[in-house]
Structures are given as C-alpha cells and as structure tokens.
NURO-656132 format. One line per field, with one value per residue (C-alpha): residue number from 1; residue in one letter; y, z, x. Coordinates in nm, 2 decimals. Each point is the difference from the previous one (the first is absolute). Layout:
! residues N
resi <- (NUM_...);
resn <- (a_...);
c2 <- (Y_...);
c3 <- (Z_...);
c1 <- (X_...);
! end
This chain:
! residues 316
resi <- (1_2_3_4_5_6_7_8_9_10_11_12_13_14_15_16_17_18_19_20_21_22_23_24_25_26_27_28_29_30_31_32_33_34_35_36_37_38_39_40_41_42_43_44_45_46_47_48_49_50_51_52_53_54_55_56_57_58_59_60_61_62_63_64_65_66_67_68_69_70_71_72_73_74_75_76_77_78_79_80_81_82_83_84_85_86_87_88_89_90_91_92_93_94_95_96_97_98_99_100_101_102_103_104_105_106_107_108_109_110_111_112_113_114_115_116_117_118_119_120_121_122_123_124_125_126_127_128_129_130_131_132_133_134_135_136_137_138_139_140_141_142_143_144_145_146_147_148_149_150_151_152_153_154_155_156_157_158_159_160_161_162_163_164_165_166_167_168_169_170_171_172_173_174_175_176_177_178_179_180_181_182_183_184_185_186_187_188_189_190_191_192_193_194_195_196_197_198_199_200_201_202_203_204_205_206_207_208_209_210_211_212_213_214_215_216_217_218_219_220_221_222_223_224_225_226_227_228_229_230_231_232_233_234_235_236_237_238_239_240_241_242_243_244_245_246_247_248_249_250_251_252_253_254_255_256_257_258_259_260_261_262_263_264_265_266_267_268_269_270_271_272_273_274_275_276_277_278_279_280_281_282_283_284_285_286_287_288_289_290_291_292_293_294_295_296_297_298_299_300_301_302_303_304_305_306_307_308_309_310_311_312_313_314_315_316);
resn <- (m_t_r_v_a_a_v_d_c_g_t_n_s_i_r_l_l_v_a_d_a_d_p_r_t_g_e_l_v_d_l_e_r_r_m_t_i_v_r_l_g_q_g_v_d_r_t_g_r_l_a_p_e_a_l_e_r_t_f_a_a_c_r_e_y_a_a_v_v_k_e_l_g_a_q_r_l_r_f_v_a_t_s_a_s_r_d_a_e_n_r_d_a_f_v_r_g_v_l_d_i_l_g_v_e_p_e_v_v_t_g_e_q_e_a_e_f_s_f_t_g_a_t_k_e_l_t_g_r_d_d_l_a_r_p_y_l_v_v_d_i_g_g_g_s_t_e_f_v_v_g_d_d_r_v_r_a_a_c_s_v_d_v_g_c_v_r_m_t_e_r_h_l_v_v_d_g_t_v_t_d_p_p_t_e_r_q_i_a_a_m_r_a_d_v_e_a_a_l_d_l_a_e_r_t_v_p_l_r_e_a_r_t_l_v_g_l_a_g_s_v_t_t_v_a_a_i_a_q_g_l_p_e_y_d_s_a_a_i_h_h_s_r_v_s_r_e_q_v_g_e_i_t_g_r_l_l_r_s_t_h_a_e_r_a_a_i_g_a_m_h_p_g_r_v_d_v_i_g_a_g_a_l_v_l_l_a_i_m_e_r_v_g_a_q_e_v_v_v_s_e_h_d_i_l_d_g_i_a_f_h_t_a_l_k_s);
c2 <- (9.16_0.09_0.25_-0.22_0.06_-0.28_-0.02_-0.25_0.04_-0.32_-0.01_0.15_0.21_0.20_-0.03_0.24_-0.13_0.26_-0.16_-0.01_-0.32_-0.18_-0.10_-0.29_-0.15_0.15_0.06_0.31_0.30_0.11_0.38_-0.01_-0.19_0.12_-0.23_0.12_-0.18_0.11_-0.31_0.01_-0.34_0.11_-0.17_-0.13_-0.38_0.09_0.29_-0.08_0.38_0.25_0.22_0.39_0.04_-0.31_0.19_0.35_-0.14_-0.19_0.32_0.21_-0.23_0.00_0.35_-0.01_-0.25_0.22_0.27_-0.26_-0.17_0.38_0.09_-0.28_-0.04_-0.29_-0.13_-0.28_-0.02_-0.36_0.01_-0.33_-0.11_-0.32_-0.14_0.25_0.17_-0.33_-0.09_0.37_0.06_0.33_-0.03_0.28_0.29_-0.16_0.00_0.34_0.15_-0.18_0.12_0.37_0.05_-0.24_0.01_-0.36_-0.24_-0.28_-0.33_-0.21_-0.30_-0.41_-0.21_-0.16_0.31_0.12_-0.33_0.01_0.39_-0.12_-0.32_0.24_0.26_-0.26_-0.23_0.19_0.05_-0.36_-0.17_-0.14_-0.02_-0.37_0.04_0.02_-0.28_-0.01_0.00_0.29_0.04_0.37_0.09_0.37_0.05_0.31_0.19_-0.16_-0.28_-0.24_-0.11_-0.31_-0.05_-0.33_0.04_-0.04_0.21_0.11_-0.04_-0.39_0.07_0.28_0.09_0.28_-0.11_0.28_-0.03_0.31_0.17_0.26_-0.26_-0.25_0.27_0.15_-0.28_-0.23_0.28_0.32_-0.03_0.30_0.21_-0.08_-0.21_-0.24_0.07_-0.27_-0.23_-0.29_-0.39_-0.09_0.30_-0.08_-0.39_0.18_0.18_-0.29_-0.21_0.27_-0.01_-0.37_-0.02_0.26_-0.23_-0.27_0.20_0.12_-0.35_-0.11_0.23_0.05_-0.26_0.13_-0.24_-0.05_0.30_0.02_0.34_0.22_0.41_0.18_0.40_0.24_0.21_-0.31_-0.22_0.31_0.14_-0.37_-0.01_0.35_-0.14_-0.34_0.20_0.24_0.34_0.32_0.09_-0.05_-0.05_-0.19_-0.08_-0.21_-0.15_-0.08_-0.37_-0.08_-0.33_-0.07_-0.34_-0.14_-0.06_0.39_0.05_-0.20_0.16_0.36_-0.10_-0.13_0.29_0.30_-0.19_-0.03_0.40_0.33_0.26_0.22_-0.28_-0.03_0.33_0.03_-0.23_0.22_-0.13_-0.01_0.24_0.17_-0.14_-0.39_0.03_-0.15_-0.25_-0.14_-0.30_-0.12_0.06_-0.17_-0.32_-0.04_-0.02_-0.26_-0.18_-0.01_-0.10_-0.27_-0.13_-0.02_-0.13_0.29_0.03_0.41_0.30_0.16_0.36_0.25_0.36_-0.01_-0.09_0.08_0.36_-0.07_-0.29_0.29_0.22_-0.28_-0.08_0.38_0.03_-0.29_0.16_0.32);
c3 <- (8.56_-0.36_-0.20_-0.32_-0.32_-0.23_-0.32_-0.22_-0.35_-0.16_-0.29_0.13_0.30_0.12_0.41_0.28_0.37_0.23_0.32_0.32_-0.02_0.24_-0.21_0.27_-0.02_-0.28_0.17_-0.16_0.11_-0.27_-0.05_-0.36_-0.25_-0.36_-0.26_-0.36_-0.31_-0.31_-0.22_-0.06_-0.24_-0.16_-0.38_0.06_0.00_-0.42_-0.04_0.19_0.10_0.27_-0.13_0.00_0.21_0.25_0.04_0.08_0.25_0.18_-0.02_0.15_0.30_0.04_0.06_0.25_0.15_0.01_0.20_0.25_0.02_0.06_0.25_0.24_-0.04_-0.09_0.02_-0.26_-0.27_-0.23_-0.28_-0.17_-0.36_-0.05_-0.32_-0.25_0.02_-0.04_-0.32_-0.19_-0.23_0.09_0.34_-0.06_0.01_0.34_0.19_-0.14_0.11_0.36_0.03_-0.09_0.26_0.26_-0.02_0.02_-0.26_0.01_0.06_-0.27_0.19_-0.14_0.10_0.24_0.19_0.01_0.15_0.31_0.06_0.01_0.21_0.25_0.02_0.02_0.25_0.22_0.28_-0.03_0.21_0.28_-0.08_0.09_-0.24_-0.30_-0.13_-0.17_-0.27_-0.13_-0.38_-0.07_-0.30_-0.15_-0.26_-0.19_-0.32_-0.19_0.14_0.33_0.22_0.17_0.31_0.25_0.35_0.38_0.14_-0.29_-0.41_-0.14_-0.34_-0.19_-0.38_-0.19_-0.31_-0.22_0.08_0.18_-0.03_-0.24_-0.19_-0.03_-0.03_-0.33_-0.16_0.03_0.11_-0.21_-0.38_-0.23_0.32_0.19_0.30_-0.08_0.27_0.11_-0.16_-0.13_0.07_-0.27_0.11_0.36_-0.08_-0.18_0.25_0.26_-0.21_-0.05_0.40_0.04_-0.27_0.22_0.31_-0.15_-0.06_0.33_0.16_-0.18_0.22_0.31_0.22_0.04_0.12_0.31_0.16_0.27_0.00_-0.30_0.04_-0.23_-0.08_-0.27_-0.11_-0.19_0.34_0.22_-0.16_-0.04_0.37_0.05_-0.20_0.19_0.30_-0.16_0.11_-0.11_-0.06_0.02_0.35_-0.02_0.35_-0.03_-0.34_0.18_0.15_-0.13_-0.11_-0.31_-0.11_-0.29_-0.08_0.09_-0.27_-0.27_0.08_-0.04_-0.29_-0.19_0.11_-0.15_-0.29_-0.11_0.12_-0.22_0.06_0.17_0.24_0.10_0.04_0.24_0.25_0.28_0.08_-0.39_-0.08_-0.30_-0.23_0.09_-0.09_-0.36_0.11_0.35_-0.22_-0.14_0.35_0.18_-0.25_0.04_0.38_-0.02_-0.22_0.20_0.30_-0.18_-0.12_0.33_0.20_0.23_0.18_0.11_-0.09_0.23_-0.13_0.13_-0.09_0.11_-0.33_-0.26_0.13_0.32_-0.05_-0.23_0.31_0.24_-0.20_-0.06_0.39_0.05_-0.28_0.22);
c1 <- (6.92_0.07_-0.22_-0.05_-0.19_-0.11_-0.17_-0.12_-0.12_-0.18_-0.19_-0.30_0.06_0.28_0.00_0.18_0.10_0.21_0.07_0.21_0.23_0.20_0.30_0.08_-0.35_-0.13_-0.34_-0.20_-0.16_-0.25_0.02_-0.17_-0.14_-0.13_-0.12_-0.07_-0.13_0.22_-0.06_0.38_-0.03_-0.26_0.05_0.31_-0.06_-0.09_0.22_0.31_0.04_-0.11_-0.30_0.09_-0.33_0.10_0.35_-0.15_-0.24_0.22_0.25_-0.25_-0.04_0.35_-0.02_-0.25_0.18_0.34_-0.22_-0.10_0.35_0.17_-0.26_0.02_0.40_0.06_0.39_-0.01_-0.20_-0.04_-0.22_-0.07_-0.13_-0.21_-0.12_-0.13_0.34_0.22_-0.22_0.02_0.25_0.01_0.09_0.30_-0.31_-0.17_0.32_0.14_-0.33_-0.02_0.36_-0.09_-0.25_0.05_0.44_0.00_0.05_-0.26_0.07_-0.18_0.01_-0.03_-0.32_0.24_0.08_-0.30_-0.16_0.23_-0.14_-0.34_0.08_0.17_-0.24_-0.29_0.14_0.26_-0.35_-0.11_0.31_-0.14_-0.36_-0.16_-0.30_0.21_0.19_0.30_0.13_-0.13_-0.08_0.00_-0.19_0.07_-0.29_0.10_-0.10_0.27_0.12_-0.05_0.28_-0.01_0.23_0.02_0.12_-0.01_0.29_0.15_-0.06_0.04_-0.16_-0.10_-0.09_-0.17_-0.22_-0.16_-0.39_-0.15_-0.32_0.11_0.14_-0.24_-0.29_0.21_0.07_-0.32_-0.31_0.10_-0.17_0.08_0.13_-0.29_-0.05_-0.26_-0.28_-0.05_0.21_-0.11_0.03_0.28_0.20_-0.01_0.07_0.32_0.08_0.01_0.18_0.26_0.02_0.00_0.29_0.19_-0.07_0.13_0.36_-0.02_-0.02_0.30_0.20_-0.20_-0.19_-0.33_-0.18_0.24_-0.11_-0.23_-0.09_-0.11_0.09_-0.14_0.13_-0.06_-0.31_-0.25_0.06_-0.03_-0.35_-0.16_0.07_-0.19_-0.30_-0.01_-0.06_-0.24_0.19_-0.12_0.31_0.37_0.11_0.37_-0.06_-0.28_0.16_0.33_0.05_-0.38_-0.04_-0.25_-0.09_0.04_-0.37_-0.07_0.32_-0.20_-0.32_0.15_0.22_-0.30_-0.20_0.26_0.04_-0.37_-0.05_0.01_0.23_-0.22_-0.09_0.36_0.02_-0.27_0.14_0.13_0.32_0.11_0.28_-0.08_0.34_-0.12_-0.33_0.11_0.25_-0.12_-0.20_0.33_0.16_-0.26_0.05_0.32_-0.02_-0.29_0.27_0.25_-0.22_-0.13_0.33_0.14_-0.30_0.00_-0.37_0.09_0.23_0.20_-0.04_0.30_0.00_0.40_0.18_0.27_-0.02_0.06_0.28_0.24_-0.07_0.11_0.29_0.10_0.04_0.25_0.18_0.00);
! end
C-alpha cells in the first residue's frame, strides 16, 4: 500500500483526501477527508482575476492541509486545481502560493482531465452492480463549471461547460454586490436559459441521452440529497449512493429558489458556504435531469478527489 494525499481545489471549495492505496488495483482506504469553503472563484467570472481575499482563504486552508499531510506521512501529494484557476489572469500568484505552502505545484487541469478524474472516482466502486445499467452519465456540478462524462468501463466522451453554482449565482442573482433574496422570476428564467445553452453545447460532443444511469457528484448534488432525506445534519454515509427522484429535485429546487437566506441557512444539512449558491446548483441538476430524461440521480460522495488519489497511486 502507498500512502497518498490528493487535493482538489475548485471554484467554491478545497478538499483533502489522505488514503492508503494499492497501486495495482487503486483500492483506497481513507485516513482523512476534509473540505473547506474558500470561494476561490469569487468574482472571477466578472473580473477575470482571483481576488486577494479569496487567495488568502485558500492559502489558509492549504496551510491546515499541509500539517495533516505531514502528520499522516503521505508519500505522494498531488494538487489539482480546476475551473477558477483556469480562468484567472493572475493564476501565477495562486501557483506560487501553493508551491510555497505544500511543496508541489498545482496542476491546472483541463475540463476533460477533470471529467476523467470525476468519472474514475464516481464509478470505480459501481462495477458489477446489476441494479445500475450502463453506460453511466457522470455529472460533476462544481462552483464554476460542470463536467459531463459518458462511459461504461472507460470514458467514451467528456466535456466541461462554464456553468456552476457560484458562476450562475454571481452572473444572474447578484445585484449591486448583494445576492437577491429570493431571486425574481426573471432572474431565474435568465439563469435557466444560460444552463440550457450550456447543455446544448455539451450535447455537441457528449451523447447525454444515451446514458442509462445518471450519477451526480459534488456539493450541490449531495446537499439536495441530504434535503431529500430530511437529514438533521450532513451524513456522508446516508447520502453516498442514495437516489433522488426528478420529482424530488424539482420540489427542492423550487423551495430553495423561493426561500430567504435565513430559511436556507436553517436547513440542518446545509453548509454555511452553500447557502447563497445552492439554489443555482439545484437548478443546474434539475435542468440536466429534464434534458436527459433521467427519472432519478444516483448520488456519489466519491468523485474527482478519489479519482485524483486513484491515479496518484497508479503512478507510484
């Protein structure tokens, strides 16, 4: 077994996984998982730059993660950065900061690489299950982008589009620096039109409607699943591989988009960093389910982070 550490730095959150991995099979035994909302992508869609305060929040989390990696004695560390750092003009400052703190240079991966990591992490443990038909459509709804991957034992087609819960919120729901609470029907319609245009783009390269099982990843999807179950607090074990119907997603999306900040914050399973962006994330999920005709989504807690660790183990 090889002890590996994987960091996934996205637009909204940064996450750490330290695991013992078998380089031959990619089997992972978790030692530590952490997630911190840092909102690295704050304002990137509007300014094209990473904000100083967003960088400092991210570096603070990196310092915390560096201590964990050292304490647990990981032999290899891989840091993957996704949508926000791809888009930013000043991403060199981000790269230098991560290198100084963690001793590795972040890999600013393409959307297609991001999709492959997500597919591997989400489907590795689904192999052999008779109750889930293939091919799978794995959908990773992030803060700045959404990845679509169709595959069975391997990736057949993948793409990334610039639609995510943070980007949609900042683009359509923020007025004079404040999130509209709750959004107007006109704002929701504009956001929905943006998502539909992104789905049109995705369908040019990925056969979304050929999939037999929809697998949903990341915080927007897992939070919707927690709400569907009425969990008093976030429970990864209860959420992992749960199924949420399209009818439930539609009801929850409508409720979130009609609610105030205080009402969303009062939901037991809601992370404080998702309160203002969960409505947009749920709307993206609903639009995808309607487009592909999925009656339910299988929710996975294993995603790009597990895929990064898996590939790191194979390279050991």
